[in-house]
Every structure is written in structure tokens, then in C-alpha cells.
N, C-alpha and C positions, 0 to 999 in steps of 0.2 A: 485234477480235481481230487479233493478229499472225499472220504467216505462219510456220509451223514447218517446218524442214528437218531431216530425219534419216536416216541411213544403216543398213543392216543387211547382215552378210555370213554367208555360208555357204559353205564350201570355196571355189570360185573365182567364185561368183555374188555380185554386189554390187547391192544394191537402194537407190535413193535415193527418198526419200518426201518429198512436200511435202503439208502439211495446211493447209487454209484454211476459213474460214467458208463454210458451203453447205447443201446438202440431203441430205447422206449418200452422194454418188456416188463410187464408187471405180473408177479406171481404172488399169490395169497395162499399160504399154507402148501407150497410147492405146486400149486395149480394155476395155470395162466389165466389171465383175467377173461380170455374169450370164452374159456370153458367153465367159468365160475357160475354157480347157480345158487339162488334163484335170480331171475333177470332184473328184478327191482334192485336187489342187492348190488349187482353189477353196475347198474346205472348210477347209483348213489356213490360207489367207489370211483367211477370216472369223472364226477363232477370236478374235483380240483384239477384233474389232468386237462379237461376241456378249458377250463378258465385260464390255466397257465399257457395253453396253446402250444405253439412249436418249442418252447422251452422244455416241456416234459418229455419231448421226444429224444433228448440228449441223455436221459437217464434211465438206468434200470432200478425197479423196485422190488424188494424181497421183503414180504410182510407176513409176519406170524402172528395168528390170532388165537386167543384161548378165551374161553368161558362165555356166558351169555348165550343169546339166542342169534339166530342168523341177522336180524335187523341190527341188534347192538354191535355185532361184529363187523358189519358193513360201516356203521357210522364211527366206530372207533378206528378202522382202517382208513376211512377217508380223512379223518382228523390227523393221522399220523402221516399221511401222504402230503397234506396241505401244510403241516409244520416242517416237513423236510423241504418242500418247494420254497416256503417262506425264508428259510435259512440260506438257500442258494441265492435267492433274489428277494431282497426286502420290499420292493415296490409291489409285490404280489398281495401283501397284507390288506391294502386298502380295497383290491379287487375282490378278495375273499370275504371281507366284512361287507362290502355293498351286496354280494350274492347271498350270503348266509352267515350269520355270526358264529354258528356251530363249526365252521371251518376254521376258526381261530381259536375259540375259547370253548373248553369242554363243557358238556351239559352234565352239571353235578346233581341232578335229580335222582332219587333213589326210591325204592319201593318202601312204602310205610310199613313199620313193624306192626305185628299184631298186638293187641292190648291184652293184658293178663285176663284170664278166665273167659276168653272169647276167641274165636277162630278167625275173626276178620279185623281189620284195622279200624274201621269207622262205625259202621251201622251196629247198632246193639240189638240184642234180643228183645222182642217185645214181650211186655209182661201181660199175663192173663189172670185176672183175679177171680174169674167164675169157674 
């Protein structure tokens, strides 16, 4: 079995995943998935593995995540894992789409930039004439 490299992005977080034959060990930034914190992020990352079922237990994943916050990093990692699994088995794409579209397609939303002469993106300062 060949080694598969895929990437996932969310906001400013970028996850690079490497999938190769193994016993189902998942490491994120050299930390095993069992020891990864916070718990919500761990559950998010395991979603594509649970949908793939027994097939995901045949592969080891090494994921490097940089940038963003913990939630963006978790979503980027789950996208990278899903993309690796889809390349190994094309039938998984329909399952992933049925569960959550963000397992297949990256979420391209970004933070809106602040407008000139203001500290916020939308709401303007109120004017007081008295």
C-alpha cells in the first residue's frame, strides 16, 4: 500500500496528514488521539474514522497541524483524515457527504476585515450631535 499525503484547511489552521498501512494509530502533532485535548476536538477528529468503520483500523495517521485555534485545528485535521480515507476508498465520499459536507469540502469562510477608520468589521460608531 502506498503512502497518502493530504491537507485540510479551516480559517488559518492547516493540517497535513500522512496515511500509511498500520494498526489504526492516530497521532496529532506527535500526540496520540487518546491523549489529545480538549475532548470535543478529539470527538470531532474521530468522526471520519467512525464513519469509515473497520477500514480505518488498517491505517496509521500522522497529522501535523499549525495555526488557528483548537477548534479550527480539529476541523482541519478531520478534513485531512477524510480526504486520505476517500483516496483509499472512493465509496466513502457518499457516506461523508451524507453525514457532513465539511468532511469533503473545505469551509472557506474567513474573518471579515476591519473597515478603515474603525476598529470593527460591521457596526459603526454612533454619532452624537449634542
